[in-house]
C-alpha positions in Angstrom: 109.2 69.2 102.3 109.4 71.3 99.2 108.1 74.8 98.8 105.8 75.2 95.8 106.3 78.4 93.9 103.4 79.4 91.7 104.0 81.9 89.0 101.5 84.7 89.1 100.2 84.0 85.6 99.5 80.4 86.5 97.7 81.1 89.7 94.0 80.3 89.6 92.2 83.3 91.0 88.4 83.1 91.8 85.8 85.7 92.8 83.7 85.3 96.0 80.8 87.3 97.4 80.3 87.5 101.1 77.1 89.0 102.5 77.9 90.8 105.7 74.4 91.5 106.9 74.0 90.6 110.5 77.5 89.2 110.8 80.1 90.2 113.4 82.6 92.7 112.0 85.8 90.9 113.1 84.7 87.5 111.9 83.8 88.8 108.4 87.2 90.6 108.2 89.2 87.6 109.3 87.5 85.4 106.7 88.1 88.0 104.0 91.7 88.5 104.9 92.3 84.7 104.9 90.9 84.4 101.3 92.8 87.4 100.1 96.1 86.0 101.4 95.4 82.7 99.8 95.6 80.7 103.0 92.6 78.5 101.8 94.8 77.2 99.0 97.2 74.3 99.0 99.8 76.4 97.2 99.9 79.1 99.9 103.2 81.0 100.2 103.5 84.0 102.6 105.4 86.1 100.2 103.2 85.7 97.1 99.9 87.2 96.0 98.0 84.1 95.0 94.7 84.8 96.9 91.3 85.3 95.4 89.1 88.4 94.9 86.4 89.1 97.4 83.3 91.3 97.0 81.7 92.2 100.4 78.0 93.4 100.2 75.8 94.9 102.9 78.8 96.3 104.8 76.6 98.9 106.4 74.6 96.1 108.2 77.6 94.6 109.9 77.2 94.3 113.7 79.6 94.6 116.6 79.1 93.0 120.0 78.7 94.5 123.4 78.9 98.3 123.7 81.3 98.7 120.8 79.0 100.8 118.8 79.6 103.7 121.2 83.0 102.7 122.7 85.0 101.5 119.7 87.1 104.4 118.5 88.8 105.1 115.2 91.7 107.6 115.2 93.5 109.5 112.4 95.9 112.4 112.4 95.6 115.4 110.2 99.4 116.0 110.0 99.1 119.3 112.0 100.2 119.8 115.6 97.4 118.7 117.9 95.6 117.2 114.9 94.5 113.9 116.4 90.9 113.2 115.5 88.7 110.4 116.8 85.3 109.0 116.0 83.3 106.1 117.3 81.9 103.1 115.3 78.4 104.5 115.3 79.2 107.8 113.7 81.8 106.4 111.3 79.3 103.8 109.9 76.7 106.6 109.6 79.0 108.8 107.5 81.0 106.1 105.6 79.2 102.8 105.8 82.1 100.7 104.3 84.9 102.1 106.3 84.8 100.1 109.5 85.0 96.8 107.5 87.7 98.1 105.2 89.8 99.2 108.1 89.3 95.9 109.9 90.3 93.9 106.7 93.3 96.2 106.1 94.6 95.7 109.7 94.6 91.9 109.2 96.7 92.0 106.1 100.5 92.2 106.1 102.0 95.7 106.3 104.1 96.8 103.4 103.9 96.5 99.6 102.3 93.0 99.7 99.5 94.1 102.0 98.7 97.2 99.9 98.6 94.9 96.7 96.3 92.4 98.5 93.9 95.1 99.7 93.2 96.1 96.0 91.6 92.6 95.6 88.7 93.4 98.0 85.7 95.4 97.0 83.4 96.6 99.8 80.0 97.9 99.1 77.4 99.3 101.6 74.4 98.1 99.7 73.3 94.7 98.2 74.2 95.7 94.7 77.7 95.3 93.1 79.1 95.8 89.6 81.0 92.4 89.5 78.4 90.1 88.2 80.4 89.5 85.0 83.0 87.7 87.1 80.5 85.1 88.2 81.4 85.3 91.9 80.6 82.3 94.2 78.6 83.0 97.3 80.4 82.2 100.6 78.3 81.6 103.8 79.9 82.5 107.1 
């Protein structure tokens, strides 16, 4: 076997739109992370950024199964002693509708410089409108 190295300038990058309305949070995030990494392409290399751009709409209408709306917790630390803060899915999606999906996608990407670079290729919007119509994104059904 021979590893194929694609130069970043030669990589064909497409735009996709995913409608998250009524879809399960983790399944949407897994599909988006796979597209961002470029795992759907024949020229995939784990150390390269050759993935596509993804626009996720209706992120506020994503669902979780079971009792996760009240039991799924999100944590962050303020940096001060005793500064651990927590919030559940229900209150986080009420305040910041795109955050649960963004956090799920970010957690499925590699950690480090490559993951931070890949995360810039996803755009998550709470509503049905997005400003990326000029890129002619293709719709992906989950």
